[in-house]
N, C-alpha and C positions, 0 to 999 in steps of 0.2 A: 555715436550712429546707434551702437546695439542698445545705448540706454533708451535712445529715445522710440526704439522698436518694441522693448520689454515692455509689457502690459503692467500698469501698477499692482504694487502687493493687495490692495483691497479687492480689483478686479480678479486677481488671480484666486484670492480667497473666496471670493463668490461663485467663481466656477468649480471649484473643490468642495463647498461645503453641502451640496447635495449628496454627492458620493460618499463623503465621512459621515453625515448623518445615516445616510443608508447601512455603512459599515457598523457603526455603534450600536443602532437597532438590531441588525441581524448577528452581530456577533459579540461586540463586547457588553452589551445588556443581558442577553442569555447566560453569559459566562459568569456575570457577577450575580444573577438570580440563582443559578444553578450553585454557587458557592455558599449565598447565603440561605437557602432552603436546606442545604446539608447539615445544617447546626439543629435543624429543628424534626419532630416525628408529627407526622400528618399523614390522614389519609383522605383529607378534604382541604383544598386551598384555603377555606374560609375558617378552618379550625385547626390551629399551629400550636405544638408545645416545643418551647424551647429546653434542648436538651445537651446544647454544648457541644464538647467531643465524642460524646458517645457514639454516633456513626462510624467516626473514625476509628475509634477504639473495636468496634465490631468489625469494621473492614479489616484490620489487621489480622483478626482470628478467624475470619470466614474462610472455610476450606474450599468452597466453591470461588471465591475470589481467586485465590492460588491457583486453581484450576484453570479457569478464564484467563489467567494473565498468561499462564505457561503455553496456553494455546496460541494466544496472540502473539506471542514470541515466537514460537514456531512457525506461524505464519509469516511475520518479517522476515525471519532468517532463510525461510524457503522462498519466499518472493523475490529477495533481495537477490541471491543468487540466481532464481530461477527466470524471473522478468527479466533483470539488467543484464544477468549474464548471456540471457538467450540473444536479448534485443542486440547487444554489443558484438556477439558473433554473427547474427545476421544482418547488423548495420555495415560489419566490414565486407561481408559478402558481396552486398547491392553494391557497395562504394567501390567495389573491385571491379576490374574490366572482365572479370570472368563472364558477365551477364551483359547481353546487350540492353540497352535503354527500354526498349519496350518490356523486355520480360520484367526488369526491374521493376518497372512500374507497377507492373500486373502483380508481382509476388508484393510490393509494398501495399497495394490496395487490398488485396486477401488477406495479408496478415493484418493491417489495421482495422478490418472489417468487424472482428468481434467487440472492440471497443464502441463500437456503434450501437450494439444491443444492450438491452434491459439486464440488469444482474440477474432478475428474477427468471428471464427468457434462459439466460447462460445454465442458471440453476435446475429449471425445469429440464433442459435437452440433456445435462449429464447425470440428472436423477435417472433418467431413462436408461442412460450407458450402462449406470453401477445397477439397475435394477437385477435381484436375484432371480427371478423367474424368466424374465422376457429381456434384459439388458444386454447391449451389444456385447460387452466385456464378457460375461459368463457364456452369452452365444459363442463367441469365438473359442471360448476355453474349450467347451462342449464339444466344437467341432475338430478341434485337433486333438482330443480325446485326454484331454487334461483336467477329468472332471474333479479330480482330489485338490486343485486349486480354485474350485467355484465357491464362492464364499456371498456373503452379504456386506458387501464392501462398506457400507454406510451404517451398517449393523454392528461394525466391530471396534472395539476401541482401539484394535493394533492397527486397523489400515483407515479408519474414519478422518483422521486429520491429513494424511497423505492424499488420500482421494478427495477430499474439499480441497486442498492446495493447487490440484492440477487444473480446474478450471479458472482459478482466480489467477494462474500464471498464464493460461492460453489467452484469457481476455485480453490483458493488459501489457502483454509483450509488443504488441502493436504501437501502443501508446508512449512506449519506450522508445522504442524504434525510429518514431518520427523524431522525437527530441534527440536522439543521437546523429541520426543522419543529419540533420540542420546544423549540429556541432561540426559534423566531419565534412560538410561542404566548406566551412572557413578555413580548413588546413590549406596551405598552398601546395597544388599538386607537384610543385617540383621537388619539395622534401620528399614525396615518395619516388620519385623519379630518381633522386641521387641515391636514395636508399636501395633501389632496385640495382643500379648500377654497381654499387657496392657489394651486389647478392644476398641482401636482404630478400627474404620468403614473406609470405601474406603474414604467417604468424608473428614473425619477428617485427614486420613493421605494424603489426596492431598493437604488441606489446610494447615496441620502444617508442613508437611514434604517435600513434591513435591514442593511446590510454593516456599518457602525460599530457599530450596537446589538450584535450577535452574531459579532463579531471573535475573540473569545475560544475560542466556538465552532468558526469555522472554523479556528482554529489547532490545536486537538482535531482535527479532522477532518483537518487536514495532517499532522500527527505519525501518526496512525493510519495514514494511506494512505503515509506514506514508509515507516514501519516495515514494513508488508505486500508493498510491492514491492521492498524492498531485501531479502526473504525470500521473494521469489516463487520457486515449484517446481513446483508441480503442476500447473498450467496448459501449462508449457512441456515437461516432462516427457511428459504424454500427447499433445501436438500435433507436437513436433518433437524432443523428446529433446536438444534442443541443435544440430540443424543448420539449414541446411546447414553442417557442418565445425564450428567453434565460432560461428557466425553470431547463434544465439539463446542461445546458453549465457549464463546468469547466475552469480553468484558462489554461490550455494547450489546449484546444479546441479554447478558444477566442483567444487566440495568433494566434493560427494557422487562425483563420477566418480574423482577423485584418491584418494580414500579406500576404495572399495568395488570399484572397477574396476581401478585402477592397483596398489591396495593398499599405497598409501604413508601411512599414516596420520598419521602426524606433521606432513606437509605439509598433509594434508587438515584437521587442527586449525589450523594456521597461516593457511590460506584463510577457515575459518569465525571465527577471531577477527578477522580483517581486515573482514569482514562487520559485526561488531560495532561496530568501531571507526569504519567511515562512518558506521554509521547514528547513531552518538553524534555524529559531529563535523556531519553534517546537521542533526541534530534540534536540536543546540546552536546554531547558525547561525539556524534558523527560530526559535529562541526569542529570541535575543539581536539580531539583526539590528533587526526591528520596535522594540524597547525603545530601541536607539542610535539609530533614524531619528526616534524621538519626542522622545529627549531632544535632539536636535540642533533639532528644530524647536523645541521649547521656548526653548533657548538661543537662536535666532535672534529669535524674539519677544521 
């Protein structure tokens, strides 16, 4: 009966072909072209000079690439702790019975609202918050008599990256919150009830029940967070444009500057390829390390 209801393979292939072609044209072909162009030196697409691995040798000796990679890794680390950590804590609060359903719905909507806004708008809003003369943060510090703490937050190397990471965390906490809440609804409520009877509090239930049962979902959130922060661009362009100097420049912004400001398209493609390589390496480590740890624990037992 199932074999009769199942459509033929050629019909399934015909249904999947348009989506497959769109995927190839939008994702696969640009990646292949970026790798291809990284072996050339050119300022005009019609005039290219093949230089082999010279762009990659330059990549490993470029101080600005190292600085940009450090900034990317900083954003990844801070966002993993901030976005997913805060989202997990809020999800446990909203999933508990401490809030009634109407309040939980309201808080969930308010927290998710920044996700719907453009990154450029978020950057402009926080640019006003950090403004030295009229910004909300410095105004508050002057109000409470702490003029000694007033500083150009986005113009100082010591503070620029932490200040950039705050709006990025604030905007995407709601995104991960919805994903985590969806995973938590699949957990049997009786498990929490039995844990409560045994005397487990909210923190113990979150650590010993919720976290292990939604570990795979948290892994998906981590992968999305890593890929998004390695491609960070809009917030930084709007708030600092990579300044002061290269203090807040990330790989995507550096590739853009090299390609369209310095008009070095070959090396710009090389920097773009490096973003993909770093992303694949980190995502591979995120997937492989937990499996390796679990396997070692199983062998030790």
